[in-house]
Backbone as CSV, one residue per row, in Angstrom:
resi,resn,N_x,N_y,N_z,CA_x,CA_y,CA_z,C_x,C_y,C_z
1,UNK,140.501,33.857,119.012,139.510,33.691,120.083,140.158,32.965,121.260
2,UNK,139.785,33.396,122.460,140.338,32.792,123.668,139.255,32.745,124.733
3,UNK,139.291,31.706,125.539,138.376,31.555,126.671,139.141,31.413,127.977
4,UNK,140.434,31.664,127.941,141.274,31.540,129.128,141.317,32.894,129.810
5,UNK,140.554,33.053,130.888,140.397,34.341,131.563,141.572,34.586,132.496
6,UNK,142.141,35.737,132.386,143.235,36.154,133.269,142.694,36.914,134.474
7,UNK,141.866,37.946,134.225,141.306,38.751,135.307,140.181,39.600,134.742
8,UNK,139.605,40.424,135.592,138.576,41.376,135.193,138.932,42.756,135.737
9,UNK,138.470,43.777,135.060,138.634,45.139,135.558,137.508,45.991,134.997
10,UNK,137.321,47.176,135.593,136.209,48.060,135.249,136.730,49.207,134.410
11,UNK,136.105,49.442,133.293,136.399,50.589,132.427,135.252,51.581,132.521
12,UNK,135.592,52.853,132.449,134.596,53.929,132.488,134.790,54.842,131.284
13,UNK,134.416,54.398,130.099,134.574,55.247,128.909,133.615,56.425,128.946
14,UNK,134.110,57.590,128.528,133.274,58.790,128.462,132.357,58.697,127.249
15,UNK,131.139,59.204,127.423,130.151,59.140,126.355,129.492,60.504,126.216
16,UNK,128.714,60.678,125.156,127.994,61.926,124.936,126.922,62.086,126.000
17,UNK,126.501,63.330,126.199,125.480,63.608,127.205,124.097,63.247,126.681
18,UNK,123.176,63.048,127.608,121.776,62.766,127.288,120.935,63.834,127.974
19,UNK,120.316,64.709,127.186,119.543,65.796,127.767,120.392,66.727,128.604
20,UNK,121.613,67.010,128.122,122.576,67.874,128.819,123.044,67.295,130.150
21,UNK,122.799,66.009,130.386,123.258,65.359,131.610,124.382,64.377,131.269
22,UNK,125.449,64.382,132.043,126.546,63.451,131.747,126.135,62.003,131.970
23,UNK,126.725,61.118,131.195,126.432,59.691,131.259,127.650,58.979,131.844
24,UNK,127.421,58.135,132.819,128.493,57.360,133.437,128.326,55.897,133.057
25,UNK,129.391,55.323,132.549,129.391,53.926,132.130,130.379,53.176,133.002
26,UNK,129.914,52.153,133.698,130.757,51.241,134.464,130.711,49.897,133.756
27,UNK,131.779,49.592,133.017,131.810,48.401,132.179,132.853,47.432,132.721
28,UNK,132.420,46.240,133.041,133.316,45.190,133.509,133.776,44.370,132.305
29,UNK,135.066,44.390,132.041,135.624,43.679,130.891,136.595,42.614,131.391
30,UNK,136.836,41.652,130.557,137.729,40.547,130.894,139.081,40.732,130.210
31,UNK,140.125,40.368,130.926,141.458,40.271,130.341,141.746,38.783,130.146
32,UNK,142.086,38.433,128.912,142.236,37.037,128.519,143.682,36.732,128.182
33,UNK,144.037,35.448,128.345,145.338,34.979,127.897,145.275,34.687,126.396
34,UNK,146.352,34.992,125.717,146.451,34.604,124.313,146.931,33.159,124.245
35,UNK,146.162,32.327,123.565,146.467,30.903,123.496,147.424,30.564,122.369
36,UNK,147.913,31.565,121.662,148.904,31.336,120.611,150.291,31.524,121.223
37,UNK,151.080,30.500,121.347,152.395,30.654,121.999,153.366,31.522,121.204
38,UNK,153.121,31.686,119.919,154.016,32.515,119.112,153.670,33.995,119.160
39,UNK,152.570,34.350,119.806,152.149,35.751,119.858,152.928,36.482,120.950
40,UNK,153.456,37.672,120.649,154.198,38.411,121.688,153.291,38.962,122.784
41,UNK,151.984,39.060,122.548,151.050,39.540,123.551,150.629,38.367,124.442
42,UNK,150.926,38.471,125.730,150.551,37.402,126.656,149.086,37.499,127.006
43,UNK,148.614,38.717,127.294,147.213,38.927,127.633,146.653,40.055,126.773
44,UNK,145.346,40.099,126.680,144.671,41.165,125.947,143.295,41.345,126.559
45,UNK,142.730,42.562,126.368,141.413,42.892,126.908,140.374,42.785,125.814
46,UNK,139.214,42.284,126.186,138.131,42.182,125.216,137.530,43.559,124.960
47,UNK,136.975,43.735,123.766,136.359,44.989,123.359,134.880,44.757,123.075
48,UNK,134.092,45.776,123.406,132.654,45.733,123.143,132.389,46.564,121.897
49,UNK,131.947,45.963,120.800,131.726,46.738,119.567,130.706,47.858,119.778
50,UNK,131.070,49.058,119.285,130.202,50.210,119.403,130.288,50.932,120.723
51,UNK,131.049,50.406,121.687,131.137,51.027,123.005,132.572,51.308,123.431
52,UNK,133.495,50.435,123.083,134.893,50.618,123.474,135.794,50.507,122.257
53,UNK,136.928,51.200,122.337,137.972,51.158,121.319,139.289,50.935,122.036
54,UNK,140.148,50.159,121.451,141.417,49.825,122.092,142.239,51.092,122.354
55,UNK,142.748,51.212,123.570,143.590,52.324,124.029,142.846,53.667,124.019
56,UNK,141.532,53.659,124.077,140.762,54.892,124.092,139.868,54.923,125.324
57,UNK,139.651,56.149,125.838,138.785,56.341,126.996,137.463,56.986,126.610
58,UNK,137.135,56.989,125.326,135.902,57.575,124.839,135.178,56.556,123.971
59,UNK,133.857,56.666,123.961,133.082,55.815,123.075,133.225,56.300,121.639
60,UNK,133.001,55.442,120.658,133.078,55.895,119.264,132.147,57.046,118.944
61,UNK,130.969,57.097,119.595,130.038,58.202,119.341,130.626,59.522,119.813
62,UNK,131.261,59.538,120.982,131.870,60.768,121.478,133.092,61.140,120.639
63,UNK,133.835,60.171,120.175,134.989,60.460,119.328,134.577,61.147,118.037
64,UNK,133.513,60.677,117.427,133.053,61.304,116.185,132.579,62.729,116.439
65,UNK,131.938,62.979,117.584,131.497,64.333,117.886,132.688,65.251,118.134
66,UNK,133.701,64.776,118.858,134.896,65.585,119.110,135.639,65.861,117.803
67,UNK,135.707,64.902,116.920,136.353,65.116,115.618,135.616,66.179,114.812
68,UNK,134.285,66.114,114.793,133.517,67.095,114.028,133.692,68.493,114.599
69,UNK,133.681,68.629,115.922,133.863,69.942,116.542,135.291,70.431,116.325
70,UNK,136.267,69.529,116.400,137.660,69.920,116.189,137.945,70.368,114.773
71,UNK,137.309,69.746,113.801,137.520,70.162,112.411,137.006,71.574,112.186
72,UNK,135.898,71.934,112.833,135.292,73.243,112.619,135.959,74.317,113.470
73,UNK,136.248,74.018,114.737,136.675,75.043,115.688,138.084,74.838,116.224
74,UNK,138.744,73.724,115.901,140.119,73.460,116.338,140.209,73.358,117.858
75,UNK,141.288,73.891,118.463,141.605,73.626,119.850,140.764,74.348,120.872
76,UNK,141.081,75.655,121.095,140.376,76.409,122.133,138.886,76.510,121.838
77,UNK,138.538,76.828,120.600,137.124,76.940,120.255,136.393,75.621,120.429
78,UNK,137.030,74.510,120.040,136.397,73.211,120.211,136.192,72.846,121.668
79,UNK,137.192,73.159,122.524,137.045,72.868,123.950,135.916,73.688,124.573
80,UNK,135.768,74.954,124.160,134.685,75.776,124.692,133.326,75.276,124.222
81,UNK,133.228,74.871,122.959,131.959,74.345,122.472,131.590,73.045,123.180
82,UNK,132.568,72.174,123.415,132.285,70.922,124.108,131.888,71.159,125.560
83,UNK,132.455,72.197,126.184,132.053,72.504,127.555,130.584,72.935,127.616
84,UNK,130.106,73.628,126.573,128.682,73.982,126.516,127.827,72.717,126.415
85,UNK,128.349,71.703,125.706,127.637,70.425,125.587,127.880,69.517,126.780
86,UNK,128.515,70.053,127.842,128.778,69.308,129.083,129.740,68.152,128.844
87,UNK,130.718,68.351,127.960,131.787,67.391,127.724,133.093,68.084,128.083
88,UNK,133.719,67.642,129.151,134.926,68.298,129.663,136.154,67.701,128.983
89,UNK,136.702,68.435,128.008,137.925,68.046,127.322,138.798,69.273,127.173
90,UNK,140.093,69.079,127.270,141.025,70.190,127.138,141.328,70.450,125.672
91,UNK,142.011,71.567,125.441,142.417,71.921,124.083,143.337,70.848,123.492
92,UNK,144.253,70.330,124.305,145.181,69.308,123.818,144.452,68.022,123.446
93,UNK,143.424,67.664,124.205,142.665,66.450,123.890,141.909,66.593,122.571
94,UNK,141.357,67.780,122.331,140.650,68.005,121.073,141.626,67.923,119.891
95,UNK,142.790,68.553,120.027,143.774,68.512,118.951,144.319,67.104,118.754
96,UNK,144.526,66.366,119.841,145.010,64.994,119.711,144.009,64.119,118.976
97,UNK,142.731,64.292,119.288,141.702,63.540,118.569,141.634,63.969,117.108
98,UNK,141.831,65.251,116.863,141.780,65.747,115.492,142.944,65.207,114.665
99,UNK,144.125,65.060,115.267,145.285,64.565,114.530,145.145,63.099,114.155
100,UNK,144.259,62.372,114.819,144.051,60.959,114.483,143.046,60.758,113.358
101,UNK,142.428,61.827,112.903,141.473,61.707,111.801,142.238,61.409,110.512
102,UNK,141.902,60.361,109.806,142.627,60.065,108.556,142.365,61.132,107.502
103,UNK,143.398,61.446,106.756,143.272,62.441,105.703,142.520,61.872,104.507
104,UNK,141.783,62.699,103.792,141.081,62.205,102.596,142.087,61.821,101.516
105,UNK,141.704,60.963,100.608,142.634,60.568,99.540,143.032,61.755,98.681
106,UNK,144.296,61.790,98.317,144.823,62.903,97.533,144.397,62.775,96.074
107,UNK,143.749,63.807,95.580,143.330,63.865,94.179,144.129,64.969,93.502
108,UNK,144.786,64.634,92.407,145.599,65.616,91.700,144.719,66.722,91.142
109,UNK,144.964,67.959,91.489,144.093,69.049,91.020,144.440,69.452,89.589
110,UNK,143.488,70.093,88.932,143.747,70.622,87.596,144.548,71.909,87.674
111,UNK,144.251,72.737,88.686,144.976,73.988,88.905,145.695,73.859,90.239
112,UNK,147.003,73.924,90.201,147.833,73.741,91.390,148.456,75.065,91.795
113,UNK,148.388,75.363,93.092,149.034,76.545,93.644,150.294,76.158,94.397
114,UNK,151.392,76.838,94.116,152.691,76.554,94.729,153.199,77.836,95.370
115,UNK,153.588,77.747,96.629,154.132,78.912,97.322,155.003,78.428,98.463
116,UNK,155.825,79.328,98.982,156.679,78.999,100.114,156.157,79.683,101.368
117,UNK,156.622,79.225,102.505,156.247,79.811,103.794,157.432,79.661,104.734
118,UNK,157.498,80.535,105.723,158.603,80.541,106.677,158.267,79.625,107.846
119,UNK,159.140,78.655,108.100,158.983,77.789,109.260,159.498,78.482,110.516
120,UNK,160.738,78.886,110.487,161.359,79.623,111.585,162.664,80.197,111.061
121,UNK,162.952,81.454,111.423,164.201,82.071,110.991,164.313,82.114,109.480
122,UNK,165.410,81.585,108.987,165.671,81.538,107.549,165.323,80.183,106.948
123,UNK,164.567,79.364,107.648,164.166,78.053,107.150,162.768,78.163,106.546
124,UNK,162.650,77.737,105.294,161.394,77.865,104.564,160.883,76.489,104.148
125,UNK,159.619,76.446,103.828,158.985,75.238,103.341,158.154,75.528,102.105
126,UNK,157.684,74.469,101.473,156.879,74.570,100.258,155.484,74.036,100.540
127,UNK,154.482,74.754,100.084,153.075,74.397,100.281,152.401,74.262,98.925
128,UNK,151.700,73.153,98.736,150.914,72.916,97.523,149.427,72.970,97.878
129,UNK,148.666,73.723,97.082,147.252,73.962,97.359,146.451,73.701,96.098
130,UNK,145.281,73.118,96.285,144.325,72.996,95.180,143.693,74.369,94.966
131,UNK,144.023,75.021,93.860,143.557,76.385,93.626,142.054,76.454,93.388
132,UNK,141.418,75.353,93.076,139.974,75.359,92.842,139.203,75.290,94.155
133,UNK,139.574,74.356,95.016,138.904,74.195,96.306,139.580,74.984,97.426
134,UNK,140.804,75.498,97.178,141.583,76.254,98.166,141.935,75.416,99.390
135,UNK,142.076,74.122,99.207,142.460,73.220,100.285,143.912,72.813,100.126
136,UNK,144.675,72.731,101.219,146.079,72.320,101.123,146.192,70.849,100.752
137,UNK,147.203,70.540,99.973,147.450,69.168,99.535,148.586,68.532,100.316
138,UNK,149.730,69.180,100.346,150.887,68.666,101.062,151.869,69.805,101.280
139,UNK,152.838,69.563,102.136,153.901,70.540,102.375,155.147,69.780,102.788
140,UNK,156.287,70.416,102.600,157.564,69.830,102.995,158.554,70.949,103.279
141,UNK,159.603,70.583,103.991,160.631,71.560,104.344,161.547,71.782,103.144
142,UNK,161.884,73.041,102.913,162.728,73.398,101.779,161.906,73.887,100.602
143,UNK,162.592,74.502,99.654,161.936,74.997,98.441,162.839,74.760,97.241
144,UNK,163.183,73.495,97.032,164.052,73.124,95.923,163.218,72.639,94.747
145,UNK,163.775,72.747,93.566,163.064,72.382,92.344,162.940,70.874,92.183
146,UNK,163.915,70.108,92.681,163.892,68.667,92.494,162.718,68.025,93.219
147,UNK,162.463,68.463,94.448,161.345,67.892,95.208,160.012,68.213,94.526
148,UNK,159.870,69.417,94.037,158.629,69.796,93.361,158.441,69.019,92.060
149,UNK,159.468,68.889,91.286,159.348,68.146,90.027,159.056,66.665,90.283
150,UNK,159.641,66.101,91.338,159.360,64.695,91.656,157.902,64.507,92.060
151,UNK,157.355,65.462,92.839,155.945,65.355,93.221,155.041,65.471,92.001
152,UNK,155.356,66.333,91.086,154.531,66.489,89.884,154.594,65.248,89.003
153,UNK,155.741,64.608,88.935,155.833,63.381,88.142,155.054,62.239,88.793
154,UNK,154.997,62.220,90.128,154.242,61.177,90.820,152.741,61.443,90.789
155,UNK,152.337,62.677,90.529,150.912,63.038,90.490,150.631,63.762,89.176
156,UNK,150.570,63.030,88.078,150.313,63.688,86.786,148.872,64.179,86.696
157,UNK,148.656,65.166,85.837,147.329,65.696,85.611,147.195,67.174,85.883
158,UNK,148.255,67.833,86.324,148.196,69.269,86.576,148.238,70.000,85.239
159,UNK,147.234,70.829,84.973,147.162,71.583,83.721,147.638,73.023,83.887
160,UNK,147.381,73.634,85.043,147.763,75.023,85.304,148.482,75.055,86.648
161,UNK,149.652,75.703,86.681,150.432,75.858,87.907,150.520,77.340,88.241
162,UNK,149.958,77.713,89.370,149.959,79.100,89.827,151.076,79.267,90.850
163,UNK,151.986,80.185,90.609,153.161,80.325,91.466,153.528,81.794,91.588
164,UNK,154.570,82.051,92.428,155.112,83.395,92.547,156.234,83.567,91.527
165,UNK,157.061,84.566,91.714,158.133,84.821,90.753,159.396,84.046,90.990
166,UNK,159.356,82.979,91.777,160.550,82.198,92.081,161.026,81.426,90.846
167,UNK,162.311,81.563,90.547,162.884,80.804,89.440,163.019,79.330,89.781
168,UNK,163.138,79.023,91.090,163.241,77.622,91.500,161.951,76.873,91.214
169,UNK,160.819,77.470,91.569,159.544,76.818,91.292,159.272,76.750,89.795
170,UNK,159.709,77.731,89.048,159.512,77.688,87.599,160.258,76.509,86.995
171,UNK,161.483,76.274,87.459,162.254,75.155,86.936,161.657,73.825,87.373
172,UNK,161.196,73.742,88.642,160.598,72.497,89.107,159.333,72.145,88.361
173,UNK,158.484,73.137,88.063,157.264,72.867,87.303,157.588,72.490,85.869
174,UNK,158.570,73.155,85.291,158.941,72.842,83.913,159.497,71.424,83.786
175,UNK,160.207,70.944,84.803,160.751,69.582,84.741,159.700,68.529,85.072
176,UNK,158.831,68.812,86.054,157.855,67.807,86.471,156.595,67.774,85.636
177,UNK,156.142,68.918,85.155,154.920,68.995,84.339,155.173,69.956,83.189
178,UNK,155.901,69.520,82.171,156.255,70.443,81.071,155.056,70.942,80.287
179,UNK,153.945,70.220,80.295,152.770,70.655,79.532,151.869,71.605,80.327
180,UNK,152.161,71.823,81.594,151.323,72.702,82.410,151.618,74.164,82.098
181,UNK,150.579,74.970,82.121,150.708,76.405,81.888,151.029,77.073,83.220
182,UNK,152.112,77.842,83.247,152.516,78.530,84.463,151.979,79.958,84.450
183,UNK,151.240,80.298,85.510,150.669,81.635,85.642,151.102,82.209,86.986
184,UNK,151.025,83.513,87.093,151.370,84.185,88.336,150.127,84.346,89.196
185,UNK,150.303,84.256,90.502,149.173,84.462,91.392,148.843,85.947,91.482
186,UNK,147.750,86.275,92.155,147.305,87.666,92.238,148.015,88.447,93.334
187,UNK,148.525,87.757,94.342,149.104,88.469,95.477,150.412,89.154,95.112
188,UNK,151.316,88.436,94.474,152.651,88.985,94.255,152.661,90.143,93.247
189,UNK,151.878,90.138,92.145,151.841,91.348,91.311,151.319,92.571,92.044
190,UNK,150.276,92.410,92.859,149.777,93.551,93.622,150.790,93.998,94.668
191,UNK,151.493,93.050,95.262,152.528,93.427,96.224,153.646,94.207,95.555
192,UNK,154.089,93.737,94.376,155.129,94.466,93.663,154.675,95.838,93.192
193,UNK,153.410,95.938,92.754,152.895,97.231,92.314,152.812,98.215,93.477
194,UNK,152.342,97.762,94.634,152.235,98.667,95.780,153.611,99.134,96.246
195,UNK,154.590,98.258,96.225,155.940,98.678,96.610,156.509,99.679,95.616
196,UNK,156.219,99.477,94.334,156.708,100.413,93.322,156.064,101.784,93.496
197,UNK,154.772,101.810,93.796,154.086,103.090,94.018,154.662,103.792,95.247
198,UNK,154.962,103.049,96.298,155.568,103.647,97.478,156.936,104.236,97.166
199,UNK,157.728,103.532,96.361,159.056,104.053,96.000,158.938,105.339,95.192
200,UNK,158.002,105.379,94.231,157.832,106.588,93.415,157.340,107.744,94.269
201,UNK,156.404,107.472,95.171,155.901,108.536,96.040,156.992,109.057,96.963
202,UNK,157.889,108.183,97.436,158.980,108.626,98.300,159.965,109.505,97.548
203,UNK,160.211,109.208,96.262,161.152,110.009,95.475,160.590,111.395,95.208
204,UNK,159.301,111.499,94.913,158.685,112.776,94.546,157.952,113.421,95.715
205,UNK,158.289,113.054,96.924,157.613,113.629,98.072,157.896,115.123,98.203
206,UNK,159.105,115.552,97.826,159.454,116.973,97.954,158.634,117.847,97.004
207,UNK,158.139,117.279,95.914,157.362,118.063,94.959,155.897,118.215,95.364
208,UNK,155.478,117.548,96.413,154.081,117.656,96.845,153.852,119.026,97.480
209,UNK,152.676,119.625,97.341,152.401,120.934,97.952,152.471,120.843,99.467
210,UNK,152.709,122.025,100.064,152.777,122.067,101.509,151.401,121.773,102.110
211,UNK,151.446,121.520,103.374,150.221,121.166,104.065,149.248,122.337,104.068
212,UNK,148.020,122.092,103.710,147.012,123.132,103.661,146.583,123.507,105.070
213,UNK,146.098,124.762,105.274,145.658,125.174,106.615,144.477,124.343,107.076
214,UNK,144.339,124.157,108.372,143.227,123.336,108.880,141.883,123.969,108.563
215,UNK,140.937,123.138,108.264,139.591,123.585,107.940,138.817,123.878,109.214
216,UNK,137.811,124.732,109.085,136.958,125.065,110.226,136.087,123.869,110.571
217,UNK,135.720,123.725,111.848,134.837,122.613,112.217,133.532,122.681,111.437
218,UNK,132.980,121.546,111.083,131.724,121.558,110.310,130.582,122.191,111.099
219,UNK,129.789,122.980,110.401,128.636,123.615,111.026,128.936,124.953,111.669
220,UNK,130.207,125.374,111.688,130.572,126.661,112.291,131.421,127.431,111.286
221,UNK,131.158,128.703,111.126,131.926,129.538,110.212,133.009,130.266,110.978
222,UNK,134.106,130.635,110.312,135.160,131.370,110.999,134.627,132.680,111.563
223,UNK,135.295,133.243,112.627,134.801,134.494,113.234,134.724,135.642,112.258
224,UNK,135.623,135.689,111.257,135.617,136.805,110.308,134.424,136.760,109.371
225,UNK,133.797,135.573,109.279,132.689,135.434,108.338,131.331,135.379,109.032
226,UNK,131.300,135.674,110.340,130.026,135.647,111.033,129.165,136.848,110.598
227,UNK,127.892,136.574,110.465,126.931,137.594,110.022,126.020,137.935,111.189
228,UNK,125.919,139.242,111.486,125.051,139.694,112.581,123.613,139.728,112.095
229,UNK,122.738,139.169,112.902,121.316,139.132,112.576,120.613,140.129,113.480
230,UNK,119.787,141.035,112.912,119.083,142.025,113.750,118.236,141.353,114.811
231,UNK,118.325,141.907,116.048,117.538,141.379,117.156,118.178,140.219,117.869
232,UNK,119.397,139.797,117.435,120.074,138.663,118.050,121.485,139.081,118.414
233,UNK,121.971,138.616,119.541,123.307,138.945,120.003,124.191,137.720,119.838
234,UNK,125.333,137.918,119.234,126.258,136.820,118.993,127.113,136.589,120.215
235,UNK,127.248,135.350,120.635,128.060,135.014,121.805,129.472,134.723,121.339
236,UNK,130.380,135.606,121.715,131.794,135.411,121.377,132.444,134.541,122.449
237,UNK,133.646,134.053,122.194,134.300,133.177,123.183,134.417,133.812,124.546
238,UNK,134.625,135.181,124.613,134.740,135.815,125.925,133.434,135.734,126.697
239,UNK,132.294,135.762,125.966,131.005,135.664,126.625,130.754,134.250,127.135
240,UNK,131.170,133.242,126.368,130.893,131.863,126.759,131.732,131.452,127.940
241,UNK,132.897,132.048,128.141,133.714,131.665,129.287,133.104,132.159,130.581
242,UNK,132.663,133.422,130.615,132.148,133.976,131.864,130.648,134.081,131.912
243,UNK,129.952,133.700,130.849,128.497,133.828,130.814,128.090,135.213,130.348
244,UNK,126.870,135.333,129.912,126.364,136.610,129.415,126.039,137.537,130.593
245,UNK,126.431,138.785,130.469,126.150,139.764,131.539,124.720,140.280,131.471
246,UNK,124.088,140.190,130.286,122.724,140.684,130.134,121.871,139.582,129.541
247,UNK,120.588,139.593,129.816,119.690,138.600,129.164,119.727,138.842,127.661
248,UNK,119.966,137.799,126.930,120.089,137.929,125.463,119.561,136.673,124.827
249,UNK,119.452,136.750,123.519,118.963,135.612,122.725,120.069,135.182,121.783
250,UNK,120.445,133.904,121.820,121.538,133.375,120.968,120.932,132.628,119.815
C-alpha cells in the first residue's frame, strides 16, 4: 500500500455495449510511488477492481465476452460477430485475447489417440487426442518413440492407445504404457483398402468392356422407334428448323 502520489492520468477502457450503444468510460487513476526501496518498480498505477486490469484496455466483462466469442468462432468469425454487437475489434485482437485463456487441467484419458501431422515440408509433429471427447491434449515437434513413451510414463492411466501403422508409435506405446491395448484407427485401414482397390482396378482396366453407346434422352424415343398415330403428324428435325409448312397437330 502506498499514499505517495506521483501523478494522475485518464484511462478509457473499452466496455460492452448497453442497448447496442457503445459505452465510454473516462477514468482518472493515480500513479503512486512504491515506498519499498528494494522494489525495482519506482511507480505503479492503481487498479479499480471489476473495471480495470493491469496492461489491458478492456474491462473484465468485455474480456470474458471476447474470450467466449473467440472460442466459438475464432478470428475472422469472432471479429464479425463482435462488430454486430457494436464492439470494434480486429481478428488479431480476438486471437490475442483467446491465446491468453488458460488451458483446462490435463486429465489422462482412458482411450488415447496418437497421430502425426505435417508442420512444413518434411518436418512432422505428434498430436495426442482424447479419443472419447475428441479434444486435443498436447502436441510436439517430431515423431520419436522416446518422447511418446516419456509422456505416457508421466501420465499413467491410458488403457487403449489408438494409432496408425507407425512402428515408432508402437514402440513408444509399448515402452511407456506396456499394459495398454494398441488398436488401429479407422482412417488408415480404409485409406489402405481404397488404395488397394485403385491398384487392382488399374491393373485390370484393359479387361473392362468398351464404352457402351450413349443412351437416348429421357422421355424421347429414337427416330427408328417412333410410332405414327392416325390423325397426327410427326414433326421431324427438318420441320422444327424451318417450321411446319401446313397447319398440323403435334
